[in-house]
C-alpha positions in Angstrom: 0.0 -0.1 0.0 1.8 3.2 -1.4 0.2 6.3 -0.4 0.2 8.9 -3.7 -2.0 11.5 -2.2 -1.8 13.0 1.2 -4.0 15.5 2.9 -7.5 15.2 4.7 -8.2 12.3 2.5 -5.5 10.4 1.8 -5.5 8.3 -1.6 -3.5 5.1 -1.8 -2.7 2.8 -4.4 -3.6 -0.6 -3.7 -2.3 -3.9 -5.2 -5.2 -6.2 -5.8 -4.8 -8.2 -2.7 -4.9 -5.4 -0.6 -8.1 -4.3 -2.4 -9.6 -7.6 -1.8 -8.9 -7.6 2.2 -10.0 -4.0 2.3 -13.4 -4.3 0.9 -14.2 -7.8 2.6 -15.9 -7.9 5.8 -16.1 -9.9 8.4 -19.6 -11.6 9.5 -19.5 -9.3 12.8 -18.8 -6.0 10.5 -21.5 -7.1 8.7 -23.9 -7.6 11.5 -23.0 -3.8 12.6 -23.6 -3.0 9.8 -26.9 -4.3 9.2 -27.8 -3.0 12.7 -27.0 0.5 11.6 -29.0 -0.2 8.4 -32.0 -0.9 10.5 -31.9 2.2 12.8 -31.4 4.4 10.3 -34.5 2.8 8.2 -36.0 3.2 11.7 -34.9 7.0 12.1 -36.5 8.1 8.6 -39.8 6.4 9.6 -40.1 8.7 12.7 -39.1 11.9 11.3 -41.6 14.6 12.1 -42.6 16.9 9.3 -42.8 20.3 10.7 -44.7 22.9 8.6 -42.8 26.1 9.6 -39.4 24.4 9.0 -39.7 22.2 6.0 -36.0 22.4 5.1 -35.1 20.4 8.6 -37.4 17.5 7.3 -35.6 17.5 3.9 -32.0 17.8 5.4 -32.4 15.2 8.0 -34.5 12.5 5.1 -31.0 13.4 2.8 -28.4 12.9 5.5 -30.3 9.4 6.4 -30.8 8.6 2.6 -26.9 9.1 2.3 -26.1 6.9 4.9 -28.2 4.5 4.2 -26.8 4.4 0.7 -23.3 4.1 1.8 -23.5 1.7 4.5 -25.5 -0.6 1.7 -22.7 0.1 -0.7 -20.1 -1.4 1.9 -22.3 -4.6 2.0 -22.8 -4.8 -1.8 -19.2 -4.4 -2.1 -18.0 -6.6 0.1 -20.6 -9.4 -1.2 -19.5 -8.5 -5.1 -16.0 -9.3 -3.7 -16.7 -12.4 -2.0 -18.6 -13.9 -5.0 -15.3 -13.2 -7.3 -13.3 -14.9 -5.2 -15.4 -17.6 -4.6 -15.6 -17.8 -8.5 -11.5 -17.4 -9.3 -11.1 -20.1 -6.7 -13.5 -22.7 -8.4 -11.7 -21.9 -11.5 
């Protein structure tokens, strides 16, 4: 793993093996992410709309939706990675 760009959000050059290890989630990590997804969904269902401050509702909904999308992306990427590994081992 080689740092190729420093800053607040550093960028790294990863080997294929490092990338595979980086996106592979353990069962415990998947469980935590699934619990987080459930909490976010519950929060989305209970957001109260205030007609005097409609933007608060819109902003909170957008924040929770962004969190949900990112967590789902992490799970999907890990599952795709596991699927690819399984296929490559079988060949």
